Every structure is written in structure tokens, then in C-alpha cells.
The first five atom37 places (N, CA, C, CB, O) and aatype in JSON, in Angstrom:
{
  "aatype": [12, 14, 3, 9, 16, 18, 12, 1, 9, 14, 19, 9, 14, 3, 6, 14, 3, 16, 2, 14, 0, 14, 3, 18, 14, 6, 19, 3, 16, 14, 14, 6, 14, 6, 14, 3, 9, 14, 6, 14, 19, 14, 3, 9, 7, 14, 3, 9, 14, 10, 6, 14, 16, 14, 6, 6, 14, 14, 6, 19, 6, 14, 6, 1, 6, 14, 19, 14, 0, 9, 7],
  "atom_mask": [
    [1, 1, 1, 1, 1],
    [1, 1, 1, 1, 1],
    [1, 1, 1, 1, 1],
    [1, 1, 1, 1, 1],
    [1, 1, 1, 1, 1],
    [1, 1, 1, 1, 1],
    [1, 1, 1, 1, 1],
    [1, 1, 1, 1, 1],
    [1, 1, 1, 1, 1],
    [1, 1, 1, 1, 1],
    [1, 1, 1, 1, 1],
    [1, 1, 1, 1, 1],
    [1, 1, 1, 1, 1],
    [1, 1, 1, 1, 1],
    [1, 1, 1, 1, 1],
    [1, 1, 1, 1, 1],
    [1, 1, 1, 1, 1],
    [1, 1, 1, 1, 1],
    [1, 1, 1, 1, 1],
    [1, 1, 1, 1, 1],
    [1, 1, 1, 1, 1],
    [1, 1, 1, 1, 1],
    [1, 1, 1, 1, 1],
    [1, 1, 1, 1, 1],
    [1, 1, 1, 1, 1],
    [1, 1, 1, 1, 1],
    [1, 1, 1, 1, 1],
    [1, 1, 1, 1, 1],
    [1, 1, 1, 1, 1],
    [1, 1, 1, 1, 1],
    [1, 1, 1, 1, 1],
    [1, 1, 1, 1, 1],
    [1, 1, 1, 1, 1],
    [1, 1, 1, 1, 1],
    [1, 1, 1, 1, 1],
    [1, 1, 1, 1, 1],
    [1, 1, 1, 1, 1],
    [1, 1, 1, 1, 1],
    [1, 1, 1, 1, 1],
    [1, 1, 1, 1, 1],
    [1, 1, 1, 1, 1],
    [1, 1, 1, 1, 1],
    [1, 1, 1, 1, 1],
    [1, 1, 1, 1, 1],
    [1, 1, 1, 0, 1],
    [1, 1, 1, 1, 1],
    [1, 1, 1, 1, 1],
    [1, 1, 1, 1, 1],
    [1, 1, 1, 1, 1],
    [1, 1, 1, 1, 1],
    [1, 1, 1, 1, 1],
    [1, 1, 1, 1, 1],
    [1, 1, 1, 1, 1],
    [1, 1, 1, 1, 1],
    [1, 1, 1, 1, 1],
    [1, 1, 1, 1, 1],
    [1, 1, 1, 1, 1],
    [1, 1, 1, 1, 1],
    [1, 1, 1, 1, 1],
    [1, 1, 1, 1, 1],
    [1, 1, 1, 1, 1],
    [1, 1, 1, 1, 1],
    [1, 1, 1, 1, 1],
    [1, 1, 1, 1, 1],
    [1, 1, 1, 1, 1],
    [1, 1, 1, 1, 1],
    [1, 1, 1, 1, 1],
    [1, 1, 1, 1, 1],
    [1, 1, 1, 1, 1],
    [1, 1, 1, 1, 1],
    [1, 1, 1, 0, 1]
  ],
  "atom_positions": [
    [[-7.63, -51.1, -6.26], [-6.36, -50.77, -6.85], [-5.31, -50.78, -5.72], [-6.41, -49.38, -7.58], [-5.53, -50.16, -4.68]],
    [[-4.23, -51.46, -5.92], [-3.23, -51.56, -4.85], [-2.52, -50.22, -4.63], [-2.2, -52.66, -5.17], [-2.35, -49.42, -5.54]],
    [[-2.11, -50.03, -3.39], [-1.38, -48.82, -3.02], [0.08, -49.0, -3.4], [-1.54, -48.5, -1.49], [0.75, -49.91, -2.9]],
    [[0.58, -48.15, -4.27], [1.98, -48.27, -4.69], [2.75, -47.11, -4.07], [2.11, -48.27, -6.25], [2.4, -45.94, -4.24]],
    [[3.8, -47.44, -3.35], [4.65, -46.4, -2.79], [6.06, -46.61, -3.33], [4.64, -46.42, -1.23], [6.5, -47.74, -3.53]],
    [[6.73, -45.51, -3.55], [8.08, -45.58, -4.07], [9.03, -45.16, -2.96], [8.25, -44.69, -5.33], [8.76, -44.22, -2.21]],
    [[10.15, -45.86, -2.87], [11.12, -45.52, -1.85], [12.39, -45.05, -2.54], [11.39, -46.73, -0.92], [12.9, -45.71, -3.45]],
    [[12.88, -43.9, -2.09], [14.11, -43.39, -2.68], [15.29, -44.01, -1.94], [14.17, -41.83, -2.61], [15.36, -43.95, -0.71]],
    [[16.19, -44.58, -2.68], [17.37, -45.19, -2.09], [18.54, -44.23, -2.34], [17.65, -46.62, -2.68], [18.85, -43.93, -3.49]],
    [[19.18, -43.75, -1.29], [20.3, -42.83, -1.52], [21.46, -43.55, -2.18], [20.76, -42.19, -0.19], [21.77, -44.7, -1.87]],
    [[22.08, -42.84, -3.1], [23.22, -43.41, -3.81], [24.49, -42.8, -3.22], [23.13, -43.14, -5.36], [24.65, -41.58, -3.22]],
    [[25.36, -43.63, -2.74], [26.63, -43.16, -2.19], [27.7, -43.44, -3.24], [26.97, -43.87, -0.81], [27.98, -44.59, -3.56]],
    [[28.28, -42.36, -3.79], [29.27, -42.6, -4.85], [30.56, -43.21, -4.29], [29.59, -41.28, -5.59], [30.97, -42.92, -3.16]],
    [[31.18, -44.04, -5.09], [32.45, -44.64, -4.69], [33.6, -43.64, -4.87], [32.73, -45.92, -5.51], [34.57, -43.67, -4.13]],
    [[33.46, -42.76, -5.86], [34.53, -41.8, -6.15], [34.01, -40.39, -5.85], [35.0, -41.91, -7.63], [32.81, -40.15, -5.89]],
    [[34.91, -39.46, -5.55], [34.46, -38.08, -5.33], [33.92, -37.49, -6.62], [35.61, -37.21, -4.79], [34.26, -37.93, -7.72]],
    [[33.1, -36.51, -6.48], [32.46, -35.88, -7.64], [33.53, -35.18, -8.48], [31.37, -34.86, -7.19], [34.26, -34.33, -7.98]],
    [[33.61, -35.55, -9.74], [34.61, -34.95, -10.62], [34.08, -33.7, -11.31], [35.07, -35.95, -11.67], [34.85, -32.94, -11.91]],
    [[32.79, -33.48, -11.23], [32.2, -32.3, -11.87], [31.36, -31.56, -10.83], [31.33, -32.7, -13.12], [30.13, -31.61, -10.88]],
    [[32.02, -30.87, -9.88], [31.22, -30.18, -8.85], [30.49, -28.99, -9.45], [32.12, -29.72, -7.69], [30.82, -28.5, -10.53]],
    [[29.5, -28.55, -8.74], [28.73, -27.39, -9.2], [29.65, -26.17, -9.21], [27.48, -27.14, -8.3], [30.47, -26.0, -8.3]],
    [[29.51, -25.31, -10.22], [30.38, -24.13, -10.28], [30.05, -23.15, -9.16], [30.26, -23.44, -11.64], [28.93, -23.09, -8.67]],
    [[31.06, -22.38, -8.77], [30.85, -21.35, -7.76], [30.27, -20.13, -8.46], [32.18, -21.01, -7.0], [30.98, -19.42, -9.19]],
    [[29.0, -19.89, -8.23], [28.36, -18.74, -8.84], [28.64, -17.5, -7.99], [26.83, -18.97, -8.99], [28.66, -17.59, -6.76]],
    [[28.86, -16.35, -8.64], [29.05, -15.13, -7.83], [27.74, -14.75, -7.16], [29.56, -13.96, -8.71], [26.65, -15.07, -7.64]],
    [[27.87, -14.05, -6.03], [26.66, -13.62, -5.33], [25.92, -12.6, -6.18], [27.0, -13.02, -3.94], [26.52, -11.75, -6.83]],
    [[24.62, -12.71, -6.17], [23.79, -11.82, -6.97], [23.55, -10.54, -6.18], [22.44, -12.5, -7.36], [23.16, -10.57, -5.02]],
    [[23.79, -9.41, -6.85], [23.52, -8.13, -6.2], [22.02, -7.91, -6.18], [24.24, -6.96, -6.93], [21.36, -7.94, -7.22]],
    [[21.49, -7.69, -5.0], [20.06, -7.41, -4.91], [19.86, -5.91, -5.1], [19.47, -7.89, -3.53], [20.63, -5.11, -4.57]],
    [[18.84, -5.53, -5.84], [18.61, -4.1, -6.04], [18.23, -3.43, -4.72], [17.52, -3.85, -7.1], [17.6, -4.07, -3.87]],
    [[18.6, -2.17, -4.55], [18.23, -1.48, -3.3], [16.73, -1.3, -3.21], [18.93, -0.12, -3.2], [16.03, -1.19, -4.22]],
    [[16.25, -1.26, -1.99], [14.81, -1.07, -1.8], [14.43, 0.34, -2.25], [14.4, -1.3, -0.32], [15.17, 1.29, -2.0]],
    [[13.29, 0.47, -2.93], [12.9, 1.82, -3.37], [12.57, 2.71, -2.18], [11.69, 1.74, -4.32], [12.03, 2.26, -1.17]],
    [[12.93, 3.98, -2.33], [12.65, 4.93, -1.26], [11.15, 5.23, -1.24], [13.47, 6.24, -1.44], [10.52, 5.26, -2.3]],
    [[10.58, 5.44, -0.06], [9.15, 5.75, -0.01], [8.87, 7.09, -0.66], [8.64, 5.75, 1.46], [9.69, 8.01, -0.63]],
    [[7.68, 7.19, -1.26], [7.29, 8.43, -1.92], [7.0, 9.49, -0.86], [6.06, 8.22, -2.83], [6.09, 9.34, -0.04]],
    [[7.79, 10.54, -0.88], [7.59, 11.65, 0.05], [6.99, 12.79, -0.76], [8.93, 12.07, 0.76], [7.62, 13.26, -1.71]],
    [[5.79, 13.25, -0.4], [5.19, 14.33, -1.18], [6.01, 15.61, -1.05], [3.74, 14.59, -0.73], [6.57, 15.91, 0.01]],
    [[6.06, 16.34, -2.16], [6.8, 17.6, -2.14], [6.02, 18.62, -1.33], [7.06, 18.12, -3.58], [4.79, 18.6, -1.33]],
    [[6.72, 19.51, -0.63], [6.0, 20.51, 0.16], [5.24, 21.47, -0.76], [6.96, 21.3, 1.05], [5.72, 21.84, -1.83]],
    [[4.06, 21.85, -0.32], [3.23, 22.77, -1.1], [3.67, 24.19, -0.76], [1.69, 22.57, -0.79], [3.8, 24.54, 0.41]],
    [[3.92, 25.01, -1.8], [4.36, 26.37, -1.5], [3.25, 27.17, -0.82], [4.81, 27.07, -2.78], [2.07, 26.95, -1.07]],
    [[3.67, 28.1, 0.04], [2.71, 28.95, 0.74], [2.22, 30.0, -0.24], [3.36, 29.61, 2.02], [3.01, 30.8, -0.75]],
    [[0.91, 30.02, -0.5], [0.38, 30.95, -1.51], [-0.39, 32.1, -0.89], [-0.52, 30.21, -2.47], [-0.93, 32.93, -1.61]],
    [[-0.43, 32.18, 0.41], [-1.12, 33.31, 1.02], [-1.62, 32.97, 2.4], [0.0, 0.0, 0.0], [-1.34, 31.89, 2.92]],
    [[-2.35, 33.89, 3.01], [-2.84, 33.64, 4.36], [-3.92, 32.57, 4.37], [-3.39, 34.93, 4.99], [-4.6, 32.34, 3.37]],
    [[-4.05, 31.92, 5.5], [-5.08, 30.89, 5.64], [-6.46, 31.52, 5.61], [-4.88, 30.09, 6.95], [-6.67, 32.61, 6.15]],
    [[-7.39, 30.83, 4.98], [-8.77, 31.32, 4.91], [-9.52, 30.69, 6.08], [-9.45, 30.97, 3.53], [-9.55, 29.46, 6.19]],
    [[-10.14, 31.49, 6.94], [-10.86, 30.9, 8.07], [-12.09, 30.15, 7.6], [-11.26, 31.98, 9.09], [-12.76, 30.56, 6.65]],
    [[-12.38, 29.05, 8.27], [-13.54, 28.25, 7.9], [-14.81, 28.79, 8.54], [-13.33, 26.8, 8.3], [-15.91, 28.55, 8.03]],
    [[-14.69, 29.51, 9.64], [-15.86, 30.07, 10.3], [-16.11, 31.48, 9.75], [-15.68, 30.1, 11.85], [-15.16, 32.14, 9.34]],
    [[-17.36, 31.95, 9.74], [-17.62, 33.3, 9.23], [-16.94, 34.35, 10.11], [-19.14, 33.57, 9.14], [-16.88, 34.21, 11.33]],
    [[-16.46, 35.38, 9.47], [-15.81, 36.45, 10.22], [-16.88, 37.3, 10.9], [-14.91, 37.33, 9.29], [-18.03, 37.29, 10.46]],
    [[-16.53, 38.04, 11.94], [-17.54, 38.85, 12.65], [-18.17, 39.93, 11.76], [-16.92, 39.51, 13.87], [-19.3, 40.33, 12.01]],
    [[-17.45, 40.4, 10.72], [-18.01, 41.43, 9.86], [-19.16, 40.89, 9.02], [-16.93, 42.01, 8.95], [-20.09, 41.63, 8.68]],
    [[-19.11, 39.6, 8.68], [-20.14, 39.02, 7.82], [-21.23, 38.4, 8.7], [-19.54, 37.95, 6.85], [-20.94, 37.54, 9.54]],
    [[-22.48, 38.83, 8.52], [-23.54, 38.16, 9.29], [-23.78, 36.77, 8.71], [-24.87, 39.0, 9.26], [-23.71, 36.6, 7.49]],
    [[-24.04, 35.78, 9.53], [-24.3, 34.44, 9.01], [-25.59, 34.43, 8.19], [-24.37, 33.41, 10.15], [-26.54, 35.15, 8.48]],
    [[-25.58, 33.58, 7.17], [-26.77, 33.49, 6.32], [-27.89, 32.81, 7.09], [-26.46, 32.72, 4.99], [-27.7, 31.75, 7.69]],
    [[-29.08, 33.44, 7.06], [-30.23, 32.9, 7.77], [-31.31, 32.64, 6.73], [-30.73, 33.87, 8.9], [-31.66, 33.52, 5.94]],
    [[-31.84, 31.41, 6.75], [-32.93, 31.11, 5.82], [-34.21, 31.77, 6.32], [-33.12, 29.57, 5.67], [-34.47, 31.8, 7.52]],
    [[-35.01, 32.31, 5.39], [-36.28, 32.91, 5.82], [-37.21, 31.84, 6.4], [-36.97, 33.65, 4.64], [-37.2, 30.69, 5.97]],
    [[-38.0, 32.25, 7.39], [-38.9, 31.28, 8.01], [-40.01, 30.92, 7.02], [-39.5, 31.86, 9.32], [-40.49, 31.77, 6.28]],
    [[-40.39, 29.66, 7.04], [-41.43, 29.19, 6.12], [-42.69, 28.91, 6.93], [-40.97, 27.91, 5.34], [-42.65, 28.56, 8.11]],
    [[-43.8, 29.07, 6.25], [-45.07, 28.76, 6.9], [-45.26, 27.25, 6.88], [-46.27, 29.48, 6.21], [-44.93, 26.62, 5.88]],
    [[-45.78, 26.66, 7.94], [-45.97, 25.21, 7.94], [-47.01, 24.8, 6.91], [-46.4, 24.73, 9.33], [-48.0, 25.5, 6.69]],
    [[-46.77, 23.69, 6.28], [-47.68, 23.16, 5.27], [-48.59, 22.16, 5.96], [-46.9, 22.49, 4.07], [-48.11, 21.27, 6.67]],
    [[-49.91, 22.29, 5.77], [-50.82, 21.33, 6.42], [-50.61, 19.92, 5.86], [-52.29, 21.76, 6.25], [-50.39, 19.74, 4.66]],
    [[-50.69, 18.95, 6.73], [-50.51, 17.56, 6.32], [-51.75, 17.08, 5.57], [-50.23, 16.66, 7.53], [-52.87, 17.47, 5.89]],
    [[-51.53, 16.25, 4.6], [-52.64, 15.7, 3.81], [-53.06, 14.4, 4.47], [-52.24, 15.47, 2.3], [-52.24, 13.53, 4.78]],
    [[-54.35, 14.29, 4.67], [-54.73, 12.99, 5.09], [-55.7, 12.85, 6.13], [0.0, 0.0, 0.0], [-56.04, 11.73, 6.5]]
  ]
}
């Protein structure tokens, strides 16, 4: 199949364009949305410590007797 290529030939008008493109008004771009800022959480009381307080003894699991291995 032969290779067909098309060549665009520019057209130079003899007369000036009598119907120019209209001047469109500039389009207003919407403002960028503001980033979501989380609302501050109200203070509801004193902070709860994550470590056990000295008044509370730490929980200790009772010691278990070793189980003999099977086999």
C-alpha cells in the first residue's frame, strides 16, 4: 500500500479579515479553596497520665508452672 502524505498549504488572504473573532471578556477564575483547618478541641479536663501512678501498683500476672513438652 503506498504511503500517502498530505501537505497543508497556507492560504494567504488577499483582503483583510472582515469577520474577526469577537473579543471575549476574561473569564473570572474561582478562588482556590481554603485548606481544611480542624477546629480546636475544647479542654475538657486534666491530662490522664499514660504511665501508672505511684499509688497504683502495676498489675503483675501470677507465675505459671511450666508445661512439659510433648514428644
